[in-house]
C-alpha positions as CSV (number, residue, x, y, z in Angstrom):
1,M,-18.0,-16.4,-72.1
2,D,-21.6,-17.2,-72.0
3,F,-23.6,-18.5,-69.1
4,A,-23.5,-22.1,-70.3
5,T,-19.8,-22.1,-70.7
6,A,-19.3,-20.6,-67.1
7,L,-21.7,-23.2,-65.7
8,D,-19.7,-25.9,-67.5
9,A,-16.5,-24.6,-66.1
10,A,-17.9,-24.3,-62.6
11,A,-19.3,-27.9,-62.7
12,S,-15.9,-29.2,-64.0
13,W,-14.2,-27.4,-61.1
14,L,-16.6,-28.8,-58.6
15,Q,-16.1,-32.2,-60.0
16,T,-12.4,-31.9,-59.9
17,V,-12.3,-30.7,-56.4
18,F,-15.2,-32.3,-54.6
19,L,-15.9,-35.5,-56.6
20,N,-12.1,-36.3,-56.7
21,E,-11.3,-39.6,-54.9
22,W,-8.5,-37.6,-52.9
23,T,-11.3,-35.5,-51.4
24,Y,-13.1,-38.5,-50.0
25,Y,-9.7,-39.9,-48.7
26,Q,-9.0,-36.5,-46.9
27,L,-12.6,-36.5,-45.6
28,A,-12.1,-40.0,-44.2
29,V,-8.8,-39.0,-42.7
30,I,-10.4,-36.0,-40.9
31,V,-13.4,-37.9,-39.6
32,A,-11.2,-40.8,-38.5
33,G,-8.8,-38.4,-36.7
34,Y,-11.7,-36.7,-34.9
35,L,-13.1,-40.0,-33.6
36,V,-9.7,-41.4,-32.6
37,C,-8.5,-38.2,-31.0
38,G,-11.8,-37.9,-29.1
39,A,-11.5,-41.3,-27.7
40,L,-7.9,-40.8,-26.7
41,A,-8.7,-37.5,-25.0
42,K,-11.5,-39.2,-23.0
43,R,-8.9,-41.7,-21.6
44,I,-6.2,-39.1,-20.9
45,E,-8.2,-36.2,-19.5
46,P,-9.2,-37.9,-16.2
47,R,-5.5,-38.7,-15.5
48,V,-4.4,-35.2,-16.3
49,E,-7.2,-33.7,-14.2
50,A,-6.3,-36.0,-11.2
51,R,-2.7,-34.8,-11.4
52,A,-3.8,-31.1,-11.8
53,R,-5.9,-31.2,-8.7
54,L,-2.7,-32.0,-6.7
55,I,-1.4,-28.5,-7.6
56,K,-2.0,-26.2,-4.6
57,G,-1.3,-22.6,-4.3
58,N,-0.5,-21.9,-7.9
59,P,-3.7,-20.8,-9.6
60,D,-2.0,-19.4,-12.8
61,L,-0.4,-22.8,-13.6
62,L,-3.6,-24.6,-12.8
63,R,-5.6,-22.3,-15.2
64,V,-3.1,-23.0,-18.0
65,I,-3.2,-26.8,-17.4
66,I,-7.0,-26.8,-17.3
67,A,-7.1,-24.7,-20.5
68,F,-5.1,-27.3,-22.4
69,M,-6.7,-30.3,-20.5
70,R,-10.2,-29.5,-21.7
71,R,-9.1,-29.2,-25.4
72,L,-6.9,-32.3,-25.7
73,R,-9.2,-33.6,-28.5
74,W,-8.2,-30.5,-30.6
75,L,-4.6,-30.7,-29.7
76,F,-4.4,-34.4,-30.8
77,L,-6.3,-33.6,-33.9
78,I,-3.8,-30.9,-34.8
79,V,-1.0,-33.4,-34.6
80,W,-3.1,-36.0,-36.6
81,L,-3.8,-33.6,-39.4
82,W,-0.3,-32.2,-39.5
83,I,1.1,-35.8,-40.0
84,A,-1.6,-36.5,-42.6
85,D,-0.8,-33.3,-44.4
86,G,2.8,-34.2,-44.6
87,M,2.1,-37.7,-45.8
88,I,-0.2,-36.5,-48.5
89,L,2.4,-33.8,-49.5
90,R,5.1,-36.4,-49.7
91,F,3.4,-39.3,-51.5
92,G,0.5,-37.5,-53.2
93,W,-0.2,-34.4,-55.3
94,P,0.1,-31.1,-53.5
95,S,-3.3,-29.9,-54.8
96,Y,-5.0,-33.0,-53.2
97,R,-4.2,-31.8,-49.7
98,W,-6.5,-28.7,-49.8
99,L,-9.1,-30.2,-47.5
100,V,-6.6,-31.5,-44.9
101,A,-4.7,-28.2,-45.0
102,T,-7.9,-26.2,-44.5
103,A,-9.0,-28.4,-41.6
104,L,-5.6,-28.1,-40.0
105,T,-5.8,-24.3,-40.2
106,L,-9.2,-24.0,-38.8
107,T,-8.5,-26.5,-36.0
108,A,-5.2,-24.8,-35.0
109,A,-7.1,-21.5,-35.0
110,W,-9.9,-22.9,-32.8
111,F,-7.4,-24.4,-30.4
112,V,-5.1,-21.4,-30.0
113,I,-8.0,-18.9,-29.7
114,S,-10.0,-21.0,-27.2
115,V,-6.9,-21.6,-25.0
116,L,-6.0,-18.0,-25.1
117,T,-9.5,-16.8,-24.2
118,R,-9.6,-19.3,-21.3
119,I,-6.3,-18.1,-19.9
120,I,-6.9,-14.3,-20.2
121,R,-8.8,-13.2,-17.1
122,N,-10.0,-9.9,-18.6
123,Q,-13.2,-10.8,-20.5
124,M,-13.0,-7.7,-22.8
125,L,-9.4,-8.5,-23.7
126,A,-10.4,-12.1,-24.3
127,R,-13.2,-11.1,-26.7
128,V,-10.9,-8.8,-28.6
129,T,-8.3,-11.4,-28.9
130,A,-10.9,-13.9,-30.3
131,V,-12.2,-11.5,-32.9
132,V,-8.8,-10.4,-34.1
133,G,-7.5,-14.0,-34.2
134,W,-10.5,-15.2,-36.2
135,I,-10.3,-12.3,-38.6
136,Y,-6.6,-13.1,-39.3
137,F,-7.2,-16.9,-39.8
138,A,-10.1,-16.1,-42.0
139,L,-7.9,-14.0,-44.2
140,Y,-5.2,-16.6,-44.1
141,A,-7.5,-19.4,-45.1
142,V,-8.9,-17.4,-48.2
143,G,-5.4,-16.2,-49.1
144,L,-5.9,-12.5,-48.5
145,D,-3.4,-12.2,-45.6
146,R,-0.5,-11.2,-47.9
147,V,-2.7,-8.5,-49.7
148,I,-3.6,-7.0,-46.3
149,L,-0.1,-7.2,-45.0
150,T,1.2,-5.6,-48.1
151,T,-1.3,-2.8,-47.9
152,L,-0.4,-2.1,-44.3
153,D,3.3,-2.1,-45.0
154,G,2.6,0.4,-47.8
155,V,1.3,3.0,-45.3
156,A,4.6,4.2,-43.9
157,I,6.6,7.4,-43.1
158,N,10.4,7.8,-43.1
159,L,12.1,9.2,-40.0
160,G,15.5,9.8,-41.2
161,A,17.0,6.4,-42.0
162,V,14.2,4.6,-40.3
163,R,11.1,3.6,-42.2
164,L,8.1,3.4,-39.9
165,S,5.2,1.5,-41.4
166,L,1.8,0.7,-40.1
167,L,2.5,-3.0,-40.3
168,L,5.6,-2.6,-38.2
169,V,3.8,-0.6,-35.5
170,L,1.0,-3.2,-35.4
171,K,3.6,-6.1,-35.2
172,A,5.4,-4.3,-32.5
173,I,2.3,-3.7,-30.4
174,V,0.8,-7.3,-30.8
175,L,4.2,-9.0,-30.2
176,S,5.1,-6.8,-27.3
177,A,1.7,-7.3,-25.7
178,A,1.7,-11.0,-26.2
179,L,5.3,-11.5,-25.1
180,I,5.0,-9.3,-22.0
181,W,1.7,-11.0,-21.1
182,L,3.4,-14.4,-21.4
183,A,6.3,-13.1,-19.3
184,V,4.0,-11.9,-16.6
185,L,2.2,-15.4,-16.6
186,I,5.5,-17.2,-16.4
187,G,6.6,-14.9,-13.6
188,N,3.5,-15.5,-11.6
189,V,3.9,-19.3,-12.0
190,S,7.6,-19.1,-11.0
191,S,6.6,-16.8,-8.0
192,H,4.2,-19.4,-6.6
193,W,7.0,-22.0,-6.9
194,I,9.4,-19.7,-5.1
195,Q,6.9,-18.9,-2.3
196,R,6.6,-22.6,-1.6
197,S,10.3,-22.9,-0.9
198,A,11.1,-23.7,2.7
199,D,14.8,-22.8,2.5
200,L,14.3,-19.0,1.7
201,T,13.2,-16.2,4.0
202,P,9.9,-14.4,3.2
203,S,11.8,-11.3,2.1
204,F,14.2,-13.1,-0.1
205,K,11.3,-14.9,-1.7
206,V,9.6,-11.6,-2.6
207,L,12.9,-10.2,-3.9
208,I,13.6,-13.2,-6.1
209,S,10.1,-13.3,-7.4
210,K,10.2,-9.6,-8.4
211,L,13.6,-9.9,-10.0
212,V,12.5,-12.8,-12.1
213,K,9.4,-11.1,-13.3
214,I,11.3,-7.8,-14.1
215,A,14.0,-9.9,-16.0
216,L,11.3,-11.8,-18.0
217,I,9.4,-8.6,-18.9
218,G,12.6,-6.9,-20.1
219,F,13.7,-10.0,-22.0
220,A,10.2,-10.2,-23.7
221,G,10.3,-6.6,-24.7
222,A,13.8,-6.9,-26.2
223,I,12.7,-10.0,-28.2
224,A,9.5,-8.2,-29.5
225,L,11.5,-5.2,-30.6
226,S,14.1,-7.4,-32.3
227,A,11.4,-9.6,-34.0
228,T,9.8,-6.5,-35.5
229,G,13.2,-5.4,-37.0
230,I,13.7,-2.4,-34.7
231,D,17.3,-1.9,-34.0
232,L,17.8,-1.7,-30.3
233,T,20.8,0.6,-30.6
234,A,18.4,3.3,-31.8
235,L,16.8,3.4,-28.5
236,T,19.9,5.0,-27.0
237,V,18.7,8.3,-28.7
238,F,15.9,8.5,-26.1
239,S,18.2,7.7,-23.1
240,G,18.6,11.5,-22.4
241,A,15.0,12.2,-22.5
242,V,14.3,9.1,-20.3
243,G,16.8,10.4,-17.8
244,V,15.2,13.9,-17.7
245,G,11.8,12.3,-17.2
246,I,12.9,10.2,-14.4
247,G,14.6,13.2,-12.8
248,F,11.4,15.2,-12.8
249,G,8.2,13.3,-13.4
250,L,9.3,9.8,-12.1
251,Q,11.3,10.8,-9.1
252,K,8.8,9.4,-6.5
253,V,8.2,6.3,-8.5
254,V,11.9,5.5,-8.8
255,S,12.4,6.4,-5.1
256,N,9.7,4.0,-4.0
257,F,11.0,1.2,-6.3
258,I,14.6,1.6,-5.0
259,S,13.2,1.7,-1.4
260,G,11.3,-1.5,-2.0
261,I,14.5,-3.2,-3.1
262,I,16.3,-1.9,0.1
263,I,13.5,-3.2,2.2
264,L,13.7,-6.6,0.7
265,L,17.6,-6.7,0.9
266,D,17.8,-5.7,4.6
267,K,14.9,-7.8,5.5
268,S,13.6,-5.0,7.9
269,I,10.0,-5.8,6.9
270,K,8.5,-9.1,5.6
271,P,5.0,-10.4,4.9
272,G,3.3,-11.3,8.2
273,D,5.2,-8.8,10.4
274,T,3.2,-6.6,12.7
275,I,4.3,-3.0,12.3
276,T,3.4,0.5,13.5
277,L,4.0,3.4,11.2
278,G,2.6,6.7,12.5
279,D,-1.1,6.1,13.4
280,T,-1.2,2.8,11.5
281,F,-1.0,-0.5,13.3
282,G,-1.4,-3.8,11.4
283,S,0.1,-6.7,9.7
284,V,2.2,-6.6,6.5
285,R,0.1,-8.4,3.8
286,D,2.2,-7.9,0.7
287,L,5.4,-6.1,-0.5
288,R,5.1,-4.5,-3.9
289,S,7.5,-2.6,-6.1
290,R,5.8,0.7,-5.2
291,F,4.1,0.2,-1.9
292,V,3.7,-2.1,1.2
293,S,0.1,-3.4,1.8
294,V,-0.7,-3.2,5.6
295,I,-4.0,-4.5,6.8
296,T,-5.3,-3.3,10.2
297,R,-7.5,-5.1,12.8
298,D,-10.6,-3.3,11.6
299,G,-10.1,-4.6,8.0
300,K,-8.7,-1.5,6.4
301,E,-5.9,-2.0,4.0
302,Y,-3.4,0.8,3.8
303,L,-1.0,1.0,0.7
304,I,2.0,2.8,2.3
305,P,4.7,4.0,-0.1
306,N,8.0,2.2,0.4
307,E,9.8,5.4,0.9
308,D,8.0,6.0,4.1
309,F,9.5,2.8,5.6
310,I,13.0,4.2,4.9
311,S,12.5,7.8,5.9
312,Q,10.2,7.4,8.9
313,Q,10.4,5.5,12.2
314,V,8.9,2.1,12.0
315,V,8.1,-0.2,14.9
316,N,8.3,-3.8,13.9
317,W,6.8,-5.8,16.7
318,S,8.0,-9.1,15.1
319,F,11.3,-8.1,13.6
320,S,13.7,-10.4,15.5
321,S,11.1,-12.2,17.6
322,D,7.4,-12.7,17.8
323,F,7.3,-12.2,21.6
324,V,6.0,-8.8,22.8
325,R,5.8,-7.5,26.3
326,I,2.5,-5.9,27.3
327,E,2.0,-3.6,30.3
328,V,-1.3,-3.1,32.3
329,D,-1.8,-0.5,35.0
330,F,-4.4,-0.9,37.8
331,G,-5.0,0.1,41.3
332,T,-6.6,-1.4,44.5
333,S,-8.0,0.1,47.7
334,Y,-5.5,1.0,50.6
335,D,-7.0,-1.6,52.9
336,S,-5.9,-4.6,50.5
337,D,-2.7,-6.5,51.0
338,P,-0.3,-5.5,48.2
339,H,1.4,-8.9,48.3
340,E,-1.8,-10.7,47.8
341,V,-2.8,-8.3,45.1
342,A,0.5,-9.0,43.2
343,R,0.1,-12.8,43.6
344,I,-3.4,-12.8,42.3
345,A,-2.5,-10.6,39.3
346,I,0.3,-12.9,38.3
347,E,-1.8,-16.0,38.5
348,T,-4.7,-14.4,36.7
349,A,-2.5,-13.3,33.8
350,A,-0.8,-16.6,33.6
351,S,-4.1,-18.4,33.2
352,L,-5.0,-16.7,30.0
353,P,-4.3,-18.6,26.8
354,R,-2.6,-15.7,24.8
355,V,-0.1,-15.0,27.6
356,A,3.1,-16.7,26.9
357,S,3.9,-18.0,30.4
358,S,6.3,-20.7,29.1
359,Y,8.5,-17.9,27.6
360,A,8.5,-15.6,30.7
361,Q,6.3,-15.6,33.8
362,P,4.2,-12.4,34.3
363,V,5.4,-10.0,37.0
364,C,3.6,-7.5,39.0
365,W,5.1,-4.6,40.9
366,M,3.7,-1.9,43.1
367,T,4.5,1.4,41.5
368,G,3.3,4.1,44.0
369,F,0.8,5.4,46.6
370,G,-1.9,7.1,44.6
371,A,-4.4,9.6,45.7
372,S,-7.1,7.0,46.1
373,S,-5.4,3.7,45.4
374,L,-2.3,1.6,45.6
375,D,-0.9,1.6,42.1
376,F,0.4,-1.6,40.4
377,K,2.0,-2.4,37.0
378,L,1.4,-5.9,35.5
379,R,3.8,-7.1,32.8
380,F,3.4,-10.2,30.6
381,W,4.5,-11.5,27.2
382,I,2.5,-12.6,24.1
383,S,3.6,-14.4,21.0
384,D,1.0,-13.2,18.6
385,P,0.9,-9.4,18.4
386,S,-0.8,-9.7,14.9
387,N,-4.0,-10.8,16.8
388,G,-4.2,-7.5,18.5
389,L,-2.9,-5.7,21.5
390,T,-5.9,-3.8,22.8
391,N,-8.0,-7.0,23.1
392,I,-5.4,-8.8,25.3
393,R,-5.2,-5.8,27.6
394,G,-9.0,-5.9,27.9
395,Q,-9.0,-9.6,28.6
396,V,-6.4,-9.2,31.3
397,L,-8.4,-6.3,33.0
398,M,-11.6,-8.3,32.9
399,A,-9.9,-11.3,34.4
400,L,-8.4,-9.1,37.2
401,W,-11.8,-7.6,38.0
402,D,-13.2,-11.1,38.4
403,A,-10.3,-12.4,40.5
404,F,-10.3,-9.3,42.8
405,K,-14.1,-9.5,43.2
406,A,-13.7,-13.2,44.2
407,A,-10.9,-12.4,46.7
408,G,-12.8,-9.5,48.2
409,I,-10.4,-6.9,46.9
410,S,-11.9,-3.6,45.9
411,I,-10.8,-1.4,43.1
412,P,-11.4,2.2,44.4
413,F,-12.9,5.3,42.6
414,P,-12.0,8.8,43.4
415,H,-13.6,10.3,46.5
416,R,-14.1,14.1,47.2
417,E,-14.5,15.5,50.7
418,I,-16.2,19.0,50.9
419,I,-15.4,21.1,54.1
420,M,-17.7,24.1,54.6
421,K,-15.9,26.9,56.6
422,T,-19.2,28.7,57.1
423,P,-22.0,26.8,58.9
424,V,-24.8,26.0,56.4
425,E,-28.3,25.3,57.5
426,V,-29.8,22.4,55.8
427,T,-33.6,22.7,55.4
428,R,-35.7,19.8,54.5
429,V,-38.5,20.4,52.1
């Protein structure tokens, strides 16, 4: 075939494809759909955004809604082109729908990839998803996807009766990652809904949230393996090896996981409790499957394994009640009236805002005759141990100092008397 013949064939193909009246019809349908869908999205997006702003305390759900809301034009255009493609296929010639079909493929690719990259938090993972997605859609648009898939399926090894191909491995990895990520996203959204329930205790909320998330991840993994053609019964071969691995390498992990479930079931610790474990005093911030997050008054966050809360002694200051009794020891001089000292101490403690006088009045008792002072013990209750214990003791001591100073009661300090058995002559220089 000479150059002139090839040029005539190309011109004939261009005329058939691009100068065909159906091409102009499809182009008009695409342009009209873009304009109509754009106008429709402008009217609907403000309403959806107003409803979305009412969502509080569920950032994962809000991120998904915003990702779809900002791309309503393309979602409507997909529906428009899908209807147009079906109409042309039904009432026209299949070859006349190439432009609408191509536009539908590209629009769907743009919509899916843009939504996924907006929802995925990890920027690196979002870029990889966009690149892989565009490569696949590009191959699909030019008709090379089947060739690539066949080539990948041809690279395989046989493991007994199981044929393991590169295509099967890639499908398993992609489907498992996508479904598990979707399961985690749904689990996070449902967790926020569960946390807002007023009928459940905090521990029960955490337990239900974790069980739902574990169930969704397991279900997603099973679906991914079944969709790739892997027989789930074949996994029983690895049960013995998994058992040995758990028995040796994952012993602590499993122990902490089971301890976490026990903690949630017996409700011994819940978010917001004030606890003391060893030298750690702080408030429980979060309960995880492996550890408990405890934040102290100085801002340090300790990740304590769940097993420690089962095997060690734990002081839960707010287990059955938020009220905690505090004791403050002090002393006054021997020339002070102990009855007056006790009265002033009780009134002073009751005047402080953090002292729960409505729950129980402070009491003050004389406990002994010290070497240099009359010894007293002041007892009072507070209802917010999470706000600190040392600071309330300091506030009470400062208030006692001011009250005793105003009443003329002195707080003694140790005195020492030196008796010289041998006369000593003092010489002034």
